[in-house]
N, C-alpha and C positions, 0 to 999 in steps of 0.2 A: 251198820252205818259208818262205824269207824273205818271200815275197810273202804267204803265208797268215798269217804272224805279224803282218805290217804291216797287213794287212787287219783282223785281229782287234783290233789296237790302235786302229785308226781306228774300228771298231765300238764298242769299249769307250769311246773318247773321245766319240763321238756319243751313246752311252747316258748317259754322265756329263753331258753337256750337256743332254740331254733331262731327266735327273733334276734337274739344277740349275734348269732352266727351270721344271719343274713345282713345285719347291720355292719358287722366287721367286713364281710365280703364287699358290700356296697362301698364302704369307706376305702378299702384297698383298691377297688376298681376306680373310684374317684381319684385317689392318689396317683394311680398309674395313668389315668387319662390326663390329669393335670401335668404330670411329668412329661408325657408325650407332647402336650400342648406347649409347654415351656421349651421343649427341644425344637419343635417346629418354629416357634417364634425366634429362638436363638439362631436357627439355621437361616431363617428369612432375614434376620438382622445382619448376619454375616454376609449373605448374598448382597444385601443393600450396601453394606460397607465396601465390599469388593467392587460393586458397580460405581460407587462414589469415587473410589480410588482410580478406577479406569477412566471415568469421566473427567476427573481433575487432570490426569495424565494427557488425555485427548485435548482438553481445553488448553493446557500449556503448550502442546505441540501446535495447535491452531494459532495461538497467540504468537508463538515464535515465527510461524509461517507468515502471519499478517505483518509482524514487525519487519521481517526480511523483505517482503513484497513492498511494504510502504517505503522502506529505505531505498529499494531499487527504483521505485516510482519517483522519489524525490531526486535521486541521481539522474534519472532519465529526463526529468523536467529541467534540471540545471543544464544538462547537456543540450537539450532542445533550445533552451534560452540562449546558450552560447552560439549554437548553430543559427538561430534566428538573427542574432546580432551580427554574426559574420555574413549572413545572407544580405542583410540590410546594407552593411558596409560595402560588400561586393557590388550590390545593385547601385549604390551611390557612385562607386568608382567606375562602374560600367557607364552610367549616365554621364559622368564627367568625361570619360574617354570618348563617348559618342559626341558630346558637345565639342570636344577638341577636333574630332574628325570632321564634323559638320563645319566648324570654323575654318579648318584647313582646306576642306573641299570648296567652301565658298570663296576662300582666298585664291585657290587655284583657278576657279572660274573667273574671278576678277583679274587675276594675273594674265590670263589669256586675252583679256580685253584691255590690257595695259593699264589697269587701275591698280593702285597700291593701297596699302593700309596705312592709316595715320597712326604714328606711334605717340607715346605720351609726351615726347619732346617736340611734337609738331611736324616731324619729318615723315615722308612717305617711304614705305618699304614693300618688298615683294613677299609673297607667301612663304617662299623658302627662307628668307631672312627672318620672317616672323616665327617660323617653326624653330629655327636655330636659336632665336632669342628666347622663345618659350622654354625650350629644353635647357638652355644654359642658365636661365634665370627663373627656374620653376617656383621659387619661393614667392615671387610676386604674382604668380598666376594661380588662382584657386582651383583651376580646372585640371592642373597637371599633378599627378601623384606618381612619383617615380620610385619603384621598387620599395615601397613601404610595406612592412609586414602588417597583416591583419591582426589587430589586437582586440580581443573580446573576452570577457569573462562572464561567469554566471551572474555576478552582481551588477553588471552594467545595466541591463534592462530586464524587466520581468513582464512578459506579455500575458494578457488575459485572453482567453478564447472561449 
C-alpha cells in the first residue's frame, strides 16, 4: 500500500510539474503576444504621427498657396478698379469731345447759311471764331479737356459686380 500511495504522490507531483510547466509556457506565450501587440500599436502610432506631420506640412503649403492667390486676387481687383475708373474717365472725355464735334459741326452748318453763334457778350461770331475761342479759353468751357492726364487710383471707386 505504501508503494501505491508513494506512486500516486509521485504521479501527482509530476502532474503538478506538468501543470506548472504548461502555465509557465502559457504565461511566456502571453507575454510574447502582448509584446508583439505593443510593437504593432507603437508602429501604428508612429505611422499616424508621420501622417500627421505630412498633413500639417501639406496644410501649410495649401495655406501659403491660398494666401498668395488671395493677395494676387486683391491686386487684380485693385488694378481692375483703376482700369474701370480710367475707362469711365476716357468715356466721359470721348463723350465731351463728341459733343464738341457735334457743336462745331452744327456751327459749320449754320456758318454755311450765314448764321452765327451768339457769344456771352451778345455778339455773333462764326464757328471758326467759336472754335478758336473754345480752344484759347478752355477753362470756361466744360466740354474741352486739353492734354490732361488720366488720373485714377484704386481707392477712387470700387465697383461691385
